[in-house]
N, C-alpha and C positions, 0 to 999 in steps of 0.2 A: 844891389836888387835882393841878396840872402836878407840886409837885416830889414830890409823893408817887407821881405814876406811873414821873416820872428814880428816883428812887431802887429802883423796882421794875423797872424795864429794865436797872439797875444789878445788883442782886440778881443777873438773870440772867442775863446776859450771864458775871456770875463762876461763877458756877457749871457753866456749858454748857462757860468755859475749864477750869477744874478735873476737870471731867469728860472732857476731851480728853488733858487732861494728865496723866493719872491710870495712863496705857495701861501696864500692866507691862512692866518692862525687866531687872527682877532673877528671877532664875528657883535657885529650887534643883533636882537633880534631879528629885524627887516629882514638884513642878511641873513641867519642861519634858515631862515625861512624863506629866502629864494633860495639860494645853495638846495635847499633839501630838495624844495619843485624841481627844480632841474637836473639831480643827481637822483630822483627817486624813482626804484624801479615803477612802482605804481605810476609814475607820470610815461615812461619807457611804454608799461602797456595799453596804456591810452593811445600813446603817440599811435601802437602797431592795430588797436583799434580803429580807428578813424581811418587808419591806412585798408585795412580790409573789409572796413563797409562801403570805400572807394572804388575796393576794386570789383565790389558782391555789385556797384549799383553800373559800375562800364560791362563786369560777366552778364547780367542781366539784360542792358542794354544790346547786347551783341546777339541777345537770341531771334530778336528781332529784326537783326540785318540780313541780308542775302550770308547765308552759308552753301558753301563752296566744299566741296570733295568730289576727290578721282579715287578711281577704283582700278582694279587689274586682276583678274581671275585666269587661270589656266586649270582645264580639264583633259582627263585622258579619260575614254573610253574602254574603259577595259573587252566589256562587250557593249558592240555599236547597237541602240535602242531599234530596232525594224518595229514595219505596219504591215499588219495584213491586206492580202487584196484580197478580195473576195473574187470567183470565178465571173460572174458577170462584169465585171471592171477590167477582166484581162483578155487581151487579146487572143491567146491562144487556149482561154476557154480553162486551162488548170490552175487559176488562180493561188498562191503563194505567201509569200515577205519581200517587202521592200525597204531600204533603208535611206534615209534624209540625211541622217550625221554623218558626220565623219568624225573620225576616231581620236584628235586633237580638237580642242578649240582652246582659244585665245580670246579675252573680252576687256577691251580698253573703255573706261568711262568716265566723263565729269557730270556729277549733279550741283544743281543748283536750287535754292528755295529761302525764299523768306515772307513772312507774316506781310498780309496786304490792309489788311483790315482786323483787327482786333484789341476791343474794348479791355479786358482785362491786363494784354500786355501794356497799355498806355496807362494803367492803374497801376501795374503793377513797379513803373519806370518812374509816379510820382512816389512811392511808399518808399522806394528805394533812396530816392533823392530825401526824402523823409528821415530816413533809417539813419542818415548820413549827419541829418541835422540833432537826430535825437541823442546821437553817438557823441556828438559834440557839445552836447548840452550837458551830458553826462559826463565828461572830460573834466565841466566846470568845479562839479564836484569837491572834486581829487585833491583840488589845492588848498581849499577849505578845511577839507580832513586833512592835512601834510601841516597845515599851519596850527592846527590845533594840539596836533602832537609834538609839534617842537615849540610850538610855547608853554605848552606843560611842563616839558622837560628843560626849557630852555630860565621859566621861573624856578623851578625847582632850586638850580644851583643859586641862582639868585639870594632865593631865601634861604639856603645855607650857607652863603658867602655871607649872608646878613648878622646871623646868628653866630658863625667863625668873630668877625668883626666885635658882636660884643662880649664875646669872652675873651677878645684878647684885651678891651677895656678894663673889664672885671680883676682878671690874675693883675692890670699894673695897678688897680685902685688898691687890692688886694697888697702885691708887692709893699704899695709904699705906706700902707698900713703895718705889715708885719715890720718894718723900720720904724714905726714910731714905736711901736707893743717893743721892739728889744730896745732902745731908749730908754722904754717907761723900766722896761725890767731890771737896767744896769742900775736908774736910780734909783732901784727896789718899791716900786711904787704898784707891783702885779707880781702876779706866778709864771712861771715856765710856761706852762698849761694852756696859756692866755694864746702865747705864742704858738704852740703847738696846734693849736684848733685852728690859726690862721692859716697856720702852712698845710693842716689839714685841706684847707677849703682849697687854697692855689691845685694843690692836687689833684685834689678830683676835679677844678676848673680845666686843668693840662689833659686828663685824664679822657676828658668830656669834648675837648677841643681836639684830641687825637682821630678820638673815634670819629671824629665831626669830618676832618679831615679827609679820611679814608672815604665816608660816605658820598665826600664832594668828588671824590675821584667816582664811584661808583654812580649817580649823577651825571655828573661829563660823559663818561662812557654810553648810559640811555642816550642825552641829549645825540652826540656823533652817530649813535644808531639811527637816531630817529632822521639826523639829518643825509643819512647815507654818506658820512664822514671817516677815512679812515682811522679805527682805532685807537693805533698805535700810532698817529700823530699826536701834539700838542693840542688842544684850544682853549682861547680866553675868550672871556666875556666881555665887550665890551661897555654894553647897559649897566649899571648898575641898582640897586636895588633900591634905593632914595632917589633914581631920578626917576625908575619906572612906575614906583608909588607916588611921586609926587605929581606926575601926568594924569595920575587914575582919579586919584582924589580932587583932581580940579577940573577932572570931565563930567562932573555932574547933571549936565545936560543929557546925557546918554538916558536917564534916570526917566526922564518921560516923552524920548525918541519914539515915534509911532512905526509901528511893523511896513514895512511895505513889501508884500508880498513876492510881488517881481524881481526883488535882491537876493531872494537866496535861490541856489541854481538848482533845488533840488525841487521846486516847483514848478520851477521853468521845464526841468526835468521831465516833469509828471501832466505837462501841457504839452510836449512832440509826443508821451509818450500814448497820448490818447487821442490826438491827431492820426497816429502809426495805427492806430488799432482799430480809426473809424476808416482806414483804407480799405480793411479787408473785408468791411461792410460794401464798401464802393465795387472792389473786386468781385465781390460773390455775384455783387445786382447785373455784374456786367456780363456773369458766365450767361445770361439770360439771352441776350443777342447773339447771332451768327456772325461767324467767324468768317473769314476769308483767308488763303496763303495760294501760293504760286511758286509755279517751279519749271522746273524744264531740264533737261538730260540729253548728252551728244555722246554715243558710242559707235566703238566699232567691235567686232566678231569677226575671228578670224576660222576659218575650218579648213583644217589640210587631214590628209593621210601620215606624211610625215613631216612634224614640225621644222627639222633641220635641213629641209629640201627648199628648193624654190615652186611655187604654186600654192593650188587652193584657192579660196573662196575669203573675199573681205568684205562681211556686210556690213555696212552702215544703219546707224539709227540716233536718231531726233526728234525728241518729243519736248513739246509744251503745253501748260497746262494749267489751273486752279481749282482748288476743294475748294468748297462753303459746304462751312461745318454747321447746322441749322439745329440747337436744341428744339428738343419735345416733350419729351417727359421723361423726367429721371427720378422719379417715383420720391418727390420734395428732400432730396438731397441738398438741390442750391438753399429752399426756405429754412432749411436746419442749419445748413451752417453761416448763414447770415442772421438766421437768431443766435445761437452761439458767441458771433462776431460783435452782435449790439452784448451780449451779457457781457464780454470782455472788456469793452469799452463804459460800459455801468458800473463794473470795477474797478476801476481806474478811476475815475470819476470820484468813487464811493473812497479811495485812497487821497486822492487829493486832495475831498476835503477833510478828512482826518487828518492831513498834515497839515491845513488851514488851521482848525483846533487847535492839534501840538503846538504850531508856532506862534499860536498867540498865546498858548498859557506861556510855552518858553518866555517870549518873552516878556510877559506880567509876572515868572517868577525870579528871573536872572534881575530885574530891573528892580524889586523889592530884596532881594539880595544884595545887590550894591549898593542901596540905602541901609541895611541894614550893617553892612560893612563898614558905612561912613559913620553910621552913630556909633557902634561898637568904638572902632579908634578913640571917638569921641572919650566914651569911657573908660576904656585900658589905660587914656593917655590922662586920666583925672589920676589913675590907679598909681600908676606908677611915677607921677609927682609924688603923691602920696608916700609910696614905698622908701620915693629916692634920700627925702625931709627925714623919714623915721631914721632912715639909716643913717643920714648927715646927725643926726643929733645923737643916736647909741653911739656912733664914731668918735663925735666932740666929747661925749661924756665918759666914753672908756680910754680916751688918751688924757684925760684932765685925771682920769682916775677913781672915778664914781662911777660908772658905771663897770658892767662883768661883762667875757669876751662872749658869755651865752648870750644874753642879749644883743649885743651885734650881731652873733653868727646868725638868731631869727631872723634880726631885719636883712642879713644879707640876701638869707634864703628867701623872706618874701620880694625883696629888690631882684632876683631872677624871677621870680614866679612871674614878676608885675613885667619886669623886660620880656620877654618870651610872650606872654600877651599880647604885649604891645605888636609883638613883632609879628605873631599870627594875625592879629588884625587888621593887620595892616600889608601881609600880604593878602586875606582872604577880599579887601577892596582893590587888591590886583588884578588876580582870577578872575572875581564877581563882575567886572570891570569888562575883561576880556568878552565873559562867554554872554552879556549884554550884548559887545558887539558882534557875536557870534550869531547869535539870534534874530539879530536885526536885519543879518545879511548883510554889512558892512564890509565884506570882505571881496574883491573881485578877482 
């Protein structure tokens, strides 16, 4: 039995260890985006706004339902009020004063009231429901914003890693070239300065690589921040620059895709905002109509000379009634409120119209930028092919002793510039393609 318990304890500890060690560190772009959406403070704030909108709707609904309140009141008259009795009403003919009030008064009561007919209240209920829908529509904007921030940060790391990989290749090429130069120097076909130039080039590339490594860590920290991922934990990007670029390059159908404004969450939220503002017009119009409320109350009042002794008088009261409120004249206040509400609706429609124009411009510009990026890659690839050929020829001439190290160094510099330009052009394809997707509203 003891042995069995030990085995169970070991099993539990192992499961806990495996559970703790299974924290995700590798993220594709989509996983990073979803992680950020789930953990973002903006998402949590949106959830609170939706809960608050629901609570507001319930609170408003409650104002039209029966309201029941209890009351208790105690009064002690230090001087009991009296009434004057005129002489003609006094049998003695003397006149004087008399009191109809005891010194101690205790009152208990229950009051109830509710709206029986109120157009403004009904409109307010519709507006509260619409406000909740408006809040939900605004919430749809947040994930798109988070996606953009995380994607920009993720791509920045991929671009830096691509440049780092290119530097590693260049170092390998230069190290091979240095070995060849050392062998040529042993054969007496060149000078030591040629080897020194290559060594300097390797040192410069290594220095750039060290800086880039540190920059990658900085960029990863930015990504962690956008994801709300612990800064002290490591993170690995599962997607590669080449894979992301290949997908972006082969997706040129996005350059002719038409905009559907209903896919943009901002547009949908503006539509709900216009509907909500229109509710204010309707609410003010309903205030021209009469409203009816009903009420009722029951109470018991005790009057006695000494509240701590038996006796005194219990006086019951019960009443029910209705109040009809009929608007007659308000000096134009309702009319002015309706006019102001109409202006708000019109302003919202103007804002939506401006957004429509801006959205179409954004789509057109991003699609053109995407096509420009695709064309730039073709040109930069040609330049890189030419630079690689020039460097190859310069290297062959150098190893054969008919070329100078200066010529090779110049060809090497041009090659590095062409490599960097191509990577930047490929990065522009990636980022511009994402910009097109965002402009089209293709992110739910």
